PADO-922054 format. One record per residue (C-alpha): residue number from 0; residue in one letter; x negated, y negated, z negated. Coordinates in pm, 1 decimal. Each point is the difference from the previous one (the first is absolute). Example, Ala and Ser with C-alpha at 12.3 -4.5 7.8 and 13.67 -1.06 7.14 Angstrom:
> seq,type,px,py,pz
> 0,a,-1230.0,450.0,-780.0
> 1,s,-137.0,-344.0,66.0
// end
This chain:
> seq,type,px,py,pz
> 0,l,-10340.8,-11066.4,-12561.0
> 1,q,49.5,251.0,276.8
> 2,d,-291.0,244.8,36.8
> 3,n,-208.1,-198.0,-248.5
> 4,g,-25.8,284.4,-249.6
> 5,s,-61.6,-20.0,-374.2
> 6,w,-304.5,-171.1,-146.5
> 7,c,-207.0,-5.1,-317.6
> 8,g,-204.2,-290.1,-133.8
> 9,p,-192.6,-97.9,-314.3
> 10,s,172.7,-173.7,-288.1
> 11,n,-283.3,-254.9,-30.7
> 12,t,-333.2,-15.2,181.5
> 13,l,-154.1,-242.1,-254.2
> 14,s,-106.5,-206.1,299.1
> 15,s,27.9,-373.2,34.1
> 16,q,163.4,74.4,334.6
> 17,g,263.4,222.9,-159.1
> 18,i,139.8,306.9,173.6
> 19,r,-89.5,0.6,369.3
> 20,n,172.8,175.7,285.5
> 21,r,-294.7,236.6,35.8
> 22,d,55.5,120.1,-359.9
> 23,w,322.5,174.7,106.6
> 24,y,9.5,342.3,161.6
> 25,n,270.6,217.8,152.8
> 26,v,130.5,294.2,-203.3
> 27,g,319.7,97.1,182.0
> 28,s,156.7,0.1,342.7
> 29,g,338.2,-104.3,131.3
> 30,d,165.0,-328.7,-75.8
> 31,g,-120.1,-37.1,-357.5
> 32,f,176.0,181.9,-283.6
> 33,y,-28.6,107.5,-362.5
> 34,t,-348.2,67.7,-134.0
> 35,v,-52.2,146.9,-347.5
> 36,m,-331.0,20.6,-186.6
> 37,d,-87.2,287.0,-230.7
> 38,p,-47.2,-174.6,-340.0
> 39,t,-271.9,246.2,-106.0
> 40,n,-202.3,6.9,322.9
> 41,p,-80.4,-326.7,180.5
> 42,h,-95.1,192.1,314.2
> 43,l,331.4,183.3,38.0
> 44,m,319.5,-147.8,135.0
> 45,f,315.4,86.8,192.2
> 46,a,106.5,-186.3,311.1
> 47,e,285.0,56.8,238.2
> 48,s,142.4,-100.5,333.2
> 49,q,360.3,-13.0,110.8
> 50,g,230.5,291.3,-63.0
> 51,g,-170.1,160.3,-298.4
> 52,r,-343.1,69.8,152.4
> 53,v,-185.8,5.2,-331.5
> 54,a,-377.9,49.1,-3.6
> 55,r,-249.0,43.6,-283.9
> 56,v,-301.3,-221.2,75.0
> 57,d,-356.4,37.3,-127.6
> 58,l,-134.7,-355.4,-4.2
> 59,n,-360.9,125.4,-13.2
> 60,s,8.1,199.9,320.0
> 61,m,324.3,-152.1,141.5
> 62,e,121.7,354.0,68.1
> 63,r,374.2,41.2,-20.4
> 64,t,212.6,305.0,-69.9
> 65,y,364.5,-17.5,104.1
> 66,v,217.1,131.6,-281.5
> 67,v,351.7,-37.6,141.9
> 68,p,239.1,250.1,-165.1
> 69,v,179.0,220.6,252.3
> 70,g,232.2,202.4,-226.6
> 71,q,82.7,368.6,28.1
> 72,p,129.9,179.3,312.7
> 73,d,359.4,120.1,9.8
> 74,e,113.6,352.2,74.3
> 75,a,-57.4,-58.8,369.6
> 76,g,-355.7,-109.7,-67.4
> 77,e,72.7,-365.5,80.1
> 78,l,-145.7,-280.1,-207.9
> 79,p,251.0,-255.5,-130.6
> 80,r,28.1,-341.3,164.0
> 81,f,-43.5,-263.4,-266.5
> 82,r,99.3,-362.8,37.9
> 83,w,-282.4,-240.5,-89.3
> 84,n,28.9,-373.6,-49.4
> 85,w,-226.4,-213.3,217.8
> 86,n,-166.8,-112.4,-326.8
> 87,t,-3.2,328.6,-189.0
> 88,p,-13.0,-46.6,-379.1
> 89,i,-298.8,166.7,-166.8
> 90,v,-77.0,-0.6,-372.9
> 91,l,-290.0,130.1,-208.3
> 92,s,110.7,118.3,-341.8
> 93,s,-101.8,-224.2,-288.6
> 94,h,-24.1,313.3,-215.9
> 95,d,-220.3,204.7,232.3
> 96,p,-182.8,-161.1,297.5
> 97,a,-13.8,336.5,177.2
> 98,t,380.9,-0.2,19.7
> 99,i,147.9,-176.2,303.7
> 100,y,357.9,-65.4,106.8
> 101,v,119.2,-75.5,352.8
> 102,g,356.6,-24.1,120.4
> 103,s,181.2,71.1,323.6
> 104,n,366.6,86.6,-46.7
> 105,v,-126.7,230.0,-278.1
> 106,l,-266.5,-50.9,-265.9
> 107,f,-334.0,180.6,21.3
> 108,r,-253.5,37.9,-278.7
> 109,s,-361.2,114.0,27.1
> 110,p,-197.6,102.0,-311.5
> 111,d,-335.2,2.2,183.1
> 112,r,-31.8,-323.8,197.1
> 113,g,196.6,124.7,299.0
> 114,f,-157.1,344.4,46.8
> 115,t,329.6,173.3,-85.4
> 116,w,352.9,-136.4,-19.5
> 117,e,328.6,97.0,-160.1
> 118,q,342.9,-135.6,81.8
> 119,i,163.6,-114.5,-325.8
> 120,s,332.4,-133.0,125.7
> 121,p,272.6,73.8,249.7
> 122,d,94.2,-259.0,259.4
> 123,l,73.5,-303.0,-220.9
> 124,t,117.2,-231.0,275.8
> 125,r,364.2,-55.6,92.1
> 126,q,-55.8,209.2,314.3
> 127,i,178.0,-240.0,232.9
> 128,d,-9.5,62.1,375.0
> 129,r,-144.8,-327.8,115.1
> 130,d,149.4,44.4,345.5
> 131,t,336.8,-65.8,-160.9
> 132,l,-112.6,-339.4,-132.5
> 133,q,45.4,-332.9,171.7
> 134,i,-261.5,-260.1,84.0
> 135,m,132.8,-356.6,6.9
> 136,g,353.1,134.3,-5.3
> 137,t,-49.4,236.3,290.8
> 138,r,-52.6,374.5,13.2
> 139,l,-276.4,44.5,252.7
> 140,s,6.5,228.9,300.0
> 141,r,-300.4,188.8,138.2
> 142,p,-124.1,-241.0,272.1
> 143,i,-165.5,-253.5,-233.9
> 144,l,-354.0,-135.6,-12.0
> 145,s,-65.2,92.2,-362.1
> 146,r,215.5,275.9,-144.9
> 147,n,116.6,-76.3,-355.4
> 148,d,-181.9,-331.7,23.1
> 149,g,-338.5,170.6,0.2
> 150,i,33.4,167.0,-342.5
> 151,s,-179.8,333.6,23.6
> 152,s,228.5,171.4,-250.5
> 153,y,275.8,-81.4,-245.3
> 154,g,74.8,150.1,-335.2
> 155,n,-345.2,5.7,-163.2
> 156,f,-181.3,-110.9,-313.8
> 157,t,-113.0,-360.5,-35.1
> 158,t,-125.5,4.5,-360.1
> 159,i,-121.0,245.9,-265.1
> 160,s,-63.2,-79.8,-367.0
> 161,e,-141.4,237.8,-257.5
> 162,s,48.6,-114.8,-358.8
> 163,p,-329.0,-108.1,-162.8
> 164,l,142.3,141.0,-324.4
> 165,n,126.2,338.4,118.9
> 166,p,-128.8,190.7,305.5
> 167,a,325.9,192.2,25.4
> 168,l,197.7,-322.6,52.7
> 169,i,4.0,-101.1,368.0
> 170,y,220.4,-238.9,197.8
> 171,i,40.6,-25.5,377.2
> 172,g,175.0,-244.8,231.0
> 173,t,93.1,34.0,366.5
> 174,d,66.6,-211.7,305.0
> 175,d,367.7,104.2,0.1
> 176,g,61.6,-131.1,-351.4
> 177,s,-46.9,308.9,-216.4
> 178,v,-164.7,-25.0,-345.8
> 179,q,-62.1,325.8,-186.5
> 180,v,-187.4,115.5,-309.7
> 181,t,-143.9,320.1,-141.3
> 182,r,-86.5,33.0,-369.0
> 183,d,-142.4,349.7,25.2
> 184,g,-267.4,-32.8,266.7
> 185,g,229.1,70.7,294.2
> 186,a,196.9,299.7,-123.3
> 187,t,323.6,-201.4,-3.5
> 188,w,92.0,-336.1,146.7
> 189,t,267.8,-257.4,-87.0
> 190,d,148.5,-236.7,258.5
> 191,l,12.7,-355.0,-140.5
> 192,t,120.2,-167.4,318.7
> 193,g,352.7,-73.2,-122.6
> 194,n,-112.7,-162.6,-323.2
> 195,f,-98.2,-339.4,148.4
> 196,a,272.2,-264.2,-32.6
> 197,n,72.0,-213.6,307.6
> 198,l,-261.1,173.2,215.3
> 199,p,123.4,68.5,356.5
> 200,e,-33.9,353.4,131.4
> 201,r,-312.4,102.9,188.3
> 202,t,-206.2,-294.5,-129.5
> 203,y,-368.2,73.3,61.0
> 204,v,-185.4,78.2,-326.4
> 205,s,-307.5,-225.7,-1.0
> 206,k,-154.7,116.1,-326.7
> 207,v,73.8,204.2,-310.5
> 208,v,-237.5,-48.1,-295.5
> 209,a,3.3,212.0,-314.9
> 210,s,-102.2,-212.2,-297.7
> 211,r,-327.3,64.5,-179.0
> 212,f,145.2,-125.9,-330.1
> 213,v,333.5,176.5,-56.0
> 214,e,62.0,345.0,146.4
> 215,g,363.7,-64.1,87.1
> 216,r,-66.5,-338.6,163.0
> 217,v,-16.8,-22.8,378.8
> 218,y,23.2,-281.2,257.0
> 219,a,142.5,13.1,353.2
> 220,v,15.6,-258.0,279.3
> 221,f,176.8,22.3,336.0
> 222,d,-17.6,-162.8,344.5
> 223,g,323.6,-26.4,197.9
> 224,h,-116.0,-207.7,296.6
> 225,r,26.8,300.1,233.2
> 226,n,373.8,-12.5,-69.5
> 227,n,18.4,-378.3,42.9
> 228,d,3.5,-45.5,-377.6
> 229,f,-262.1,-243.0,-132.9
> 230,d,102.5,-17.9,-364.7
> 231,p,-260.3,87.9,-266.0
> 232,y,59.4,327.2,-185.4
> 233,a,-207.8,78.5,-310.3
> 234,y,101.1,224.2,-291.4
> 235,v,-133.0,143.2,-324.7
> 236,s,115.7,308.4,-188.8
> 237,e,-82.0,96.0,-357.9
> 238,d,153.4,349.6,17.7
> 239,f,-179.4,179.3,286.9
> 240,g,230.8,-155.5,260.3
> 241,e,335.6,92.0,-148.9
> 242,s,90.4,-368.8,-12.2
> 243,w,-159.9,-303.5,162.4
> 244,r,-4.1,-371.8,-74.4
> 245,p,-62.8,-256.8,277.0
> 246,i,-302.0,-229.1,-59.7
> 247,v,20.8,-264.6,272.1
> 248,q,61.1,-321.4,-197.9
> 249,g,-230.7,-261.9,151.5
> 250,l,-78.2,191.8,320.2
> 251,p,97.6,-181.4,320.1
> 252,q,298.7,118.0,195.4
> 253,l,-31.1,118.3,360.5
> 254,w,-352.3,137.0,-58.2
> 255,t,-30.4,375.4,-31.6
> 256,i,-239.9,168.8,-243.6
> 257,n,-294.0,214.1,109.4
> 258,v,-172.8,97.6,-324.4
> 259,i,13.3,-20.1,-379.5
> 260,a,-296.7,52.5,-235.1
> 261,e,-43.1,22.0,-376.6
> 262,h,-300.6,-144.7,-182.0
> 263,p,-215.1,282.9,-141.4
> 264,r,-16.9,-152.6,-352.9
> 265,n,297.8,-233.4,-37.8
> 266,a,337.3,170.8,29.6
> 267,n,175.4,-335.1,43.4
> 268,l,-208.0,-117.9,297.5
> 269,l,137.1,103.9,339.3
> 270,f,-76.2,-102.6,358.6
> 271,i,218.4,12.6,309.0
> 272,g,-107.3,-46.4,360.3
> 273,n,258.5,-112.8,253.9
> 274,e,-2.3,-151.8,347.6
> 275,i,-127.4,-339.7,-114.0
> 276,g,-249.9,72.5,-278.5
> 277,v,-40.2,122.7,-357.6
> 278,y,221.2,-51.2,-303.9
> 279,y,-81.6,84.6,-359.6
> 280,s,201.4,55.2,-316.7
> 281,i,-126.3,-27.6,-357.9
> 282,d,325.1,136.4,-146.6
> 283,r,24.2,334.6,180.0
> 284,g,219.8,-121.0,280.7
> 285,d,243.0,-228.5,-183.4
> 286,s,-138.7,-297.0,196.8
> 287,w,-244.9,-46.6,287.1
> 288,t,-242.1,-276.7,101.1
> 289,r,-179.8,-37.2,331.1
> 290,l,-380.3,8.1,14.3
> 291,k,-112.9,-285.0,224.2
> 292,n,-332.9,-183.5,-7.1
> 293,n,-176.9,74.0,330.5
> 294,l,189.8,321.0,83.2
> 295,p,164.2,-45.6,340.4
> 296,t,359.8,81.3,69.7
> 297,v,-46.9,357.4,116.2
> 298,p,164.7,343.7,-33.5
> 299,v,-158.1,195.2,-286.5
> 300,d,4.6,375.7,55.7
> 301,d,-199.4,130.2,-295.7
> 302,i,-120.3,-112.4,-344.6
> 303,v,-266.2,146.1,-228.4
> 304,v,-121.5,-130.1,-336.6
> 305,h,-360.8,114.2,-30.6
> 306,p,-10.6,194.1,-329.1
> 307,r,-361.5,-94.3,-78.7
> 308,d,-34.8,-355.3,129.6
> 309,n,362.4,-108.2,-53.1
> 310,d,6.2,-150.7,349.6
> 311,l,328.3,-28.8,188.0
> 312,v,-54.2,145.0,349.4
> 313,i,264.4,-36.8,268.1
> 314,g,18.6,141.0,351.2
> 315,t,189.2,-214.2,248.1
> 316,h,142.8,49.7,344.3
> 317,g,-208.2,-226.2,217.4
> 318,r,-227.4,-196.2,-236.5
> 319,g,-224.3,265.7,-148.6
> 320,i,-83.8,79.4,-361.5
> 321,w,32.8,-266.8,-268.2
> 322,i,-141.3,21.7,-353.2
> 323,m,87.7,-208.3,-305.0
> 324,d,-301.9,48.9,-223.3
> 325,d,61.6,98.5,-361.6
> 326,i,368.7,-52.3,-76.7
> 327,t,-53.3,-1.9,-378.4
> 328,p,207.3,-320.9,-34.9
> 329,l,295.8,176.4,160.4
> 330,e,-61.2,308.9,-212.2
> 331,e,-0.1,-207.5,-319.9
> 332,m,272.5,-243.7,104.6
> 333,s,314.1,-2.0,-214.7
> 334,n,274.5,-235.2,-108.4
> 335,t,-205.9,-70.9,-313.5
> 336,v,-295.6,-109.4,211.8
> 337,l,223.7,-213.9,220.3
> 338,a,139.3,-173.2,-309.3
> 339,s,-344.2,-74.7,-148.4
> 340,a,-181.9,-333.0,24.6
> 341,a,-321.3,176.5,104.5
> 342,h,-111.7,357.6,49.3
> 343,l,-335.3,157.5,85.1
> 344,f,13.4,329.8,189.1
> 345,s,-241.3,288.5,-43.1
> 346,v,-317.4,-18.7,208.6
> 347,r,-106.0,298.6,206.3
> 348,q,-355.1,130.1,-19.1
> 349,a,-226.4,-205.2,225.8
> 350,t,-283.6,144.7,206.6
> 351,s,-324.9,-190.4,43.9
> 352,y,-156.2,73.9,336.9
> 353,n,-213.9,-168.0,262.3
> 354,p,205.3,-27.5,320.0
> 355,y,-172.6,121.8,311.0
> 356,t,-56.8,-278.9,250.6
> 357,p,-90.4,131.2,347.1
> 358,q,-328.0,-135.8,129.5
> 359,g,94.9,-168.2,322.9
> 360,w,321.8,-27.6,195.0
> 361,t,186.6,282.9,168.2
> 362,p,224.6,-134.1,277.7
> 363,g,337.2,161.6,52.4
> 364,t,31.7,120.5,-360.0
> 365,l,335.8,-62.8,-163.8
> 366,a,-32.9,-36.1,-376.8
> 367,l,231.0,-123.2,-271.9
> 368,p,-128.8,-124.2,-335.7
> 369,n,-10.7,199.2,-319.3
> 370,p,180.0,-131.8,-307.7
> 371,p,-213.0,-247.9,-196.3
> 372,q,-251.0,168.3,-229.1
> 373,g,43.0,-49.4,-371.1
> 374,a,250.3,27.5,-282.4
> 375,r,358.0,-88.0,90.4
> 376,i,145.2,-210.8,-279.8
> 377,r,374.2,-58.5,25.8
> 378,y,229.3,-198.3,-226.9
> 379,y,357.2,-125.4,-4.9
> 380,l,134.1,-340.4,-105.9
> 381,g,368.5,-38.5,-78.1
> 382,q,-6.3,-367.5,98.0
> 383,d,-240.4,-267.1,115.1
> 384,v,-259.3,-69.5,-267.7
> 385,n,26.3,-375.2,-66.8
> 386,e,-259.2,-225.4,-158.6
> 387,a,122.9,98.2,-345.7
> 388,g,-93.0,357.2,79.7
> 389,a,-351.7,-82.6,110.8
> 390,v,-289.9,174.5,-171.4
> 391,a,-143.7,-248.3,-246.0
> 392,g,-365.6,-76.0,48.7
> 393,s,-22.3,192.0,327.9
> 394,a,-99.9,-218.6,292.4
> 395,g,64.0,99.6,357.6
> 396,s,-200.6,-94.0,307.4
> 397,n,166.3,-341.9,9.7
> 398,g,-87.2,-71.1,-362.3
> 399,e,363.6,27.7,-116.8
> 400,e,122.4,259.3,-247.0
> 401,t,86.7,325.3,176.0
> 402,q,345.9,149.1,-13.7
> 403,v,-109.8,365.1,10.0
> 404,k,-335.2,124.4,-127.1
> 405,l,-140.3,348.7,57.6
> 406,t,-302.6,98.3,-204.9
> 407,i,-206.1,313.4,64.7
> 408,l,-184.4,139.5,-302.9
> 409,d,-241.1,291.1,-28.6
> 410,s,22.3,277.9,-258.9
> 411,s,-183.5,-211.8,-257.4
> 412,g,243.8,-289.8,39.5
> 413,e,-239.0,-224.8,192.5
> 414,v,159.4,-214.3,271.3
> 415,v,-104.0,120.2,344.7
> 416,r,210.6,-218.7,227.9
> 417,e,281.6,-252.0,-16.9
> 418,l,254.5,-48.2,278.2
> 419,d,275.4,-255.9,50.2
> 420,g,328.6,144.9,124.1
> 421,p,306.9,-154.3,163.5
> 422,g,277.3,-105.3,-236.6
> 423,t,310.6,25.6,216.6
> 424,a,283.8,233.1,-92.7
> 425,g,-18.4,355.5,131.4
> 426,g,-269.8,258.4,51.5
> 427,h,-365.4,-86.1,66.0
> 428,e,-316.6,189.4,84.4
> 429,m,-358.4,-104.0,-68.5
> 430,i,-300.6,201.7,115.3
> 431,w,-301.1,6.5,-228.7
> 432,d,-294.0,93.7,221.7
> 433,l,-176.1,175.2,-293.0
> 434,r,-262.1,-275.9,-8.7
> 435,l,-111.0,-263.1,-244.9
> 436,s,73.3,-360.7,87.2
> 437,p,-211.1,-145.1,282.8
> 438,p,-327.8,-133.8,-140.5
> 439,y,70.3,-344.7,143.6
> 440,v,234.4,-187.9,230.6
> 441,p,-192.9,-115.6,306.8
> 442,e,28.3,-345.6,146.5
> 443,q,269.9,-37.5,261.1
> 444,s,-260.4,-25.6,275.7
> 445,q,-150.1,336.0,-100.6
> 446,q,319.9,202.4,-38.9
> 447,g,63.2,279.5,247.1
> 448,g,-361.2,30.3,111.3
> 449,f,-194.4,313.4,81.4
> 450,g,82.6,274.6,-249.8
> 451,g,317.3,-171.3,-117.6
> 452,a,70.3,-171.4,-329.3
> 453,p,-206.4,102.8,-304.6
> 454,r,143.3,287.5,-205.5
> 455,g,-64.4,130.5,-345.5
> 456,p,-118.8,358.8,-42.2
> 457,k,249.7,283.3,-34.7
> 458,v,69.7,131.7,-345.1
> 459,l,-101.2,346.2,-115.8
> 460,p,253.9,284.6,4.6
> 461,g,195.1,15.8,-324.2
> 462,t,313.6,-114.4,-179.4
> 463,y,117.8,-359.0,33.0
> 464,t,292.1,-206.1,-126.6
> 465,v,200.7,-263.4,181.1
> 466,r,181.4,-256.5,-212.1
> 467,l,287.3,-206.5,138.4
> 468,e,83.6,-333.7,-160.8
> 469,a,314.2,-161.0,139.2
> 470,a,335.3,-141.9,-109.0
> 471,g,-121.4,-38.7,-357.2
> 472,s,-84.2,368.8,-41.1
> 473,s,-302.8,224.8,27.9
> 474,m,-17.8,366.8,98.2
> 475,s,-268.8,237.2,116.0
> 476,t,-59.6,342.2,152.8
> 477,d,-306.2,220.5,38.1
> 478,f,-127.1,153.3,320.9
> 479,t,-310.1,176.1,127.6
> 480,v,-253.8,-77.3,268.5
> 481,r,-166.5,301.5,154.3
> 482,l,-301.4,28.7,225.3
> 483,d,41.0,113.7,359.1
> 484,p,55.5,376.2,-44.2
> 485,r,-230.6,73.0,294.4
> 486,i,-299.8,-143.5,-185.0
> 487,e,-215.0,194.8,-244.1
> 488,i,-212.3,-206.7,-240.5
> 489,t,-89.1,35.9,-366.9
> 490,r,134.5,-247.9,-249.7
> 491,a,-356.2,-104.4,-85.0
> 492,d,-77.7,-80.0,364.2
> 493,l,330.9,-181.3,34.1
> 494,e,-73.1,-211.4,-305.3
> 495,a,-351.6,-77.0,128.8
> 496,r,154.5,-117.7,325.8
> 497,q,252.4,-212.1,-188.6
> 498,a,-274.1,-157.5,-213.7
> 499,a,-185.8,-104.0,314.5
> 500,l,317.9,-142.1,152.9
> 501,m,73.5,-196.6,-316.7
> 502,s,-355.3,-132.5,1.9
> 503,m,47.4,-122.1,357.5
> 504,y,339.4,-141.5,-101.6
> 505,a,-167.4,-204.6,-276.0
> 506,l,-246.1,-142.2,254.9
> 507,a,254.7,-83.3,268.8
> 508,k,144.2,-321.8,-140.9
> 509,p,-331.0,-158.5,-114.5
> 510,l,-155.1,78.8,338.1
> 511,y,296.4,-150.0,182.3
> 512,e,7.5,-309.3,-221.6
> 513,a,-377.1,-44.1,35.2
> 514,g,22.6,29.7,376.2
> 515,r,287.7,-247.5,10.9
> 516,r,-188.7,-252.4,-214.1
> 517,v,-319.2,40.6,206.0
> 518,r,198.3,-75.0,316.5
> 519,e,156.9,-306.7,-159.6
> 520,l,-332.5,-127.4,-132.0
> 521,t,-174.7,62.6,329.2
> 522,q,267.9,-205.7,175.2
> 523,q,-30.3,-275.2,-259.6
> 524,v,-380.2,-16.9,31.3
> 525,a,33.4,-8.6,378.7
> 526,e,237.9,-293.9,-34.8
> 527,v,-251.1,-173.6,-233.6
> 528,q,-278.6,51.1,249.1
> 529,e,222.1,-140.6,272.5
> 530,l,73.9,-304.1,-217.0
> 531,l,-369.3,-45.8,-72.9
> 532,g,-78.4,11.4,368.7
> 533,d,237.3,-292.0,53.6
> 534,n,-141.2,-198.2,-299.2
> 535,e,-347.2,-141.1,67.4
> 536,d,-17.3,-154.6,-349.5
> 537,a,39.9,327.6,-190.4
> 538,p,-319.6,98.0,-189.6
> 539,e,-190.4,309.7,111.2
> 540,s,52.2,160.7,-343.1
> 541,i,370.7,54.0,80.1
> 542,g,-84.0,174.5,325.8
> 543,e,-262.9,211.9,-174.0
> 544,a,252.1,99.6,-269.0
> 545,a,259.2,92.3,265.9
> 546,t,-260.2,204.0,191.2
> 547,a,-101.4,184.2,-318.7
> 548,i,362.4,86.2,-72.1
> 549,s,54.4,113.4,359.5
> 550,t,-307.3,222.1,-17.7
> 551,e,114.9,150.5,-332.2
> 552,l,349.7,62.7,137.6
> 553,g,-151.0,169.2,306.0
> 554,g,-197.2,235.3,-222.7
> 555,i,304.1,74.4,-215.4
> 556,t,204.3,68.3,312.9
> 557,r,-250.0,257.7,126.2
> 558,e,-21.3,176.1,-334.2
> 559,l,378.7,-5.9,-43.3
> 560,g,24.5,174.4,336.7
> 561,q,-230.4,275.1,-126.7
> 562,a,201.0,31.1,-321.9
> 563,n,322.5,13.9,197.1
> 564,r,-130.2,293.9,199.8
> 565,g,-52.1,188.3,-324.3
> 566,a,343.2,-92.5,-132.2
> 567,r,161.8,97.0,329.1
> 568,a,-119.9,355.7,-58.1
> 569,s,357.5,39.0,-130.7
> 570,f,100.7,57.0,363.2
> 571,m,-200.2,322.1,-9.0
> 572,l,163.8,104.4,-325.1
> 573,e,353.8,-97.4,99.8
> 574,g,-19.2,204.3,317.0
> 575,s,-90.4,324.4,-174.7
> 576,t,99.5,148.6,-333.9
> 577,t,-347.5,114.4,-101.4
> 578,r,-256.3,-73.1,-269.0
> 579,p,-196.5,-316.9,85.7
> 580,s,-332.7,79.5,161.4
> 581,p,-330.4,-124.1,-145.4
> 582,d,-28.9,-242.0,294.0
> 583,v,337.4,-154.9,-80.6
> 584,l,-87.1,-35.7,-367.7
> 585,l,-340.6,-143.6,88.9
> 586,q,155.7,-268.8,218.4
> 587,l,252.7,-76.4,-270.7
> 588,d,-268.1,-29.7,-268.9
> 589,m,-205.0,-225.1,226.5
> 590,a,303.6,-222.2,45.1
> 591,w,42.1,-27.1,-375.7
> 592,d,-369.8,-76.9,-34.1
> 593,k,40.5,-290.9,239.9
> 594,v,341.8,-150.0,-58.3
> 595,p,-23.0,-141.1,-355.5
> 596,g,-329.9,-174.0,78.0
> 597,l,132.2,-129.3,332.5
> 598,i,306.0,-146.9,-165.6
> 599,e,-215.2,-163.7,-266.7
> 600,r,-207.4,-157.5,278.8
> 601,l,319.7,-107.9,173.3
> 602,n,136.4,-146.0,-322.1
> 603,a,-325.1,-191.7,-45.1
> 604,v,65.0,-157.3,339.2
> 605,i,358.0,-77.6,-103.0
> 606,t,-66.8,-129.2,-352.1
> 607,t,-343.4,-162.0,40.0
> 608,q,-121.2,-61.2,354.2
> 609,m,331.8,-111.9,150.7
> 610,p,82.2,-240.8,-288.7
> 611,e,-349.1,-147.6,29.4
> 612,l,48.2,-40.2,374.7
> 613,n,345.7,-149.7,-60.1
> 614,a,-147.6,-247.5,-250.2
> 615,q,-252.6,-117.6,256.6
> 616,l,268.8,-24.8,264.8
> 617,n,221.8,-197.3,-236.9
> 618,e,-286.5,-226.6,-94.2
> 619,h,-49.1,-91.6,363.9
> 620,g,371.1,-29.5,77.2
> 621,i,38.5,337.5,167.3
> 622,r,298.8,208.2,-112.0
> 623,p,-64.0,273.4,-263.8
> 624,l,107.0,362.6,55.9
> 625,p,166.7,208.2,-278.1
> 626,g,-44.9,371.5,-74.0
> 627,d,89.3,273.1,-254.6
> 628,p,-228.9,280.9,-122.6
> 629,v,57.3,373.5,72.2
> 630,e,58.5,251.1,-279.9
> 631,v,-289.4,245.0,-41.9
> 632,p,126.1,362.5,19.7
> 633,r,-54.3,262.1,-269.2
> 634,k,-95.3,347.7,118.5
> 635,p,238.9,280.2,-109.8
> 636,t,-157.4,294.4,-181.5
> 637,r,-16.0,329.5,187.4
// end
């Protein structure tokens, strides 16, 4: 966007609101250009504006030092006039973060983060006088509104790629169609431009990428739309650019290519961004498939695979930044996987954290949601799992046998959670929220109330296993759950907290069931009393029995409320990863002191007093009322 500058934002705020507009801050001027972070210093970055105006930025103080190379004066004492692309390519060396490359019509290298520069190439462009070129078939004269169609210069670098395997191996590409390589750190250069079959002259070089897997392998993509050529051009070389093979099978015609990227761990997984979206290849360019889902049809200008998180990050022209979280299924995808009946992909480490929920409402704040918290479990089915492929003995929510069963087990092999997955052909994702199963399923009338549906406690950090049962086969993979890295707590305190949460978890269902039965019984007794009021012949003993039950239920209700307050101390524990306080434990112990006795009193009402009342009602022709007892809970040991 014009004059909108370059911006920096957090990767994840761990907030229920996600990343907000106020979390972003400006780091560069101009119209928004390349920004490069120092991988060893999170407070140091390089930003630029149009025409090669590179600045080193201190993100602590926001001071900036302009480090634009100016070259050496000639014999007349005049500095050279370099030609810079509007979007000047800038690269930090993967071998030494203090080494920086920037390109004009020559290549500059700095060994000290831009303090000093050396020119390590001659002019590597085709050195064409742009005034001799035509625009839309016409050579322009001087009286025009925008000379050379507004392009500030012509014959400059558009891309630089240093080999991750060899710092002396560097490729460059230019806007006038030149591709060149040095294998000795810039001492000599080889022009590769004529080695591309069926590539028209002067086709803009979008991207050159030196492979991180094989030293002689390199990729190049081109964009010919400036010359009214919209065909896709993508090539790979295995011999340092001496020969090139086109890799466009499956890419759409009439859509030019802006970028190509290689996965950092899988040599066969490639990504291409063109004018309508993203395409990927699992066979190193032999075939391409479009990534769809909710990605809009939009020009994609840049692609990065996050080396730590394995997220696919794309920069678009007009629709912002898009992230596909954890592309492990693409990384592990192969023809063998595609031919299998079922396949379980590796599970990335999951982080257990308490999302920050702002207290109150801030009007005018734009916020987008974070990805769902938990472990991402992905699997592939080669075809629809039919009834014959159902998991025997595993009942889904509708009571029928499930087609796909996911079981989470802890390091001792104990089942932690079971999930039912979809059984249609293709890839699927299930999110385990790192919690045990909900302690109970509330009645329909009580779902979605204050505080949301009941949830089981989160598991402790550690190693877990997910087992997939589908299509008549079973497979599993291990993964880890880690605690929020911002939190410091001893394992002993963490285990004490977990013991308290599990104790509350054990109370939750009996308390809910007791409360539900008390409400039902109270309603039933009220109906009896209403019936008795309309029946003048009913003996007083029935009314007295109903009143006694009502009084007992009232007392149980009050004491259940007190016990519930103790059990709900879990809210205090869930909101903070700390050792439970003595007050919390006291309330919890008081709840355990009350609940078993309360439920025994309630069961006495259910099994003795209500049947006796029902017998009297039946004897006098008044309908009886059924009821089932409540299970008495057993307190977990701490």
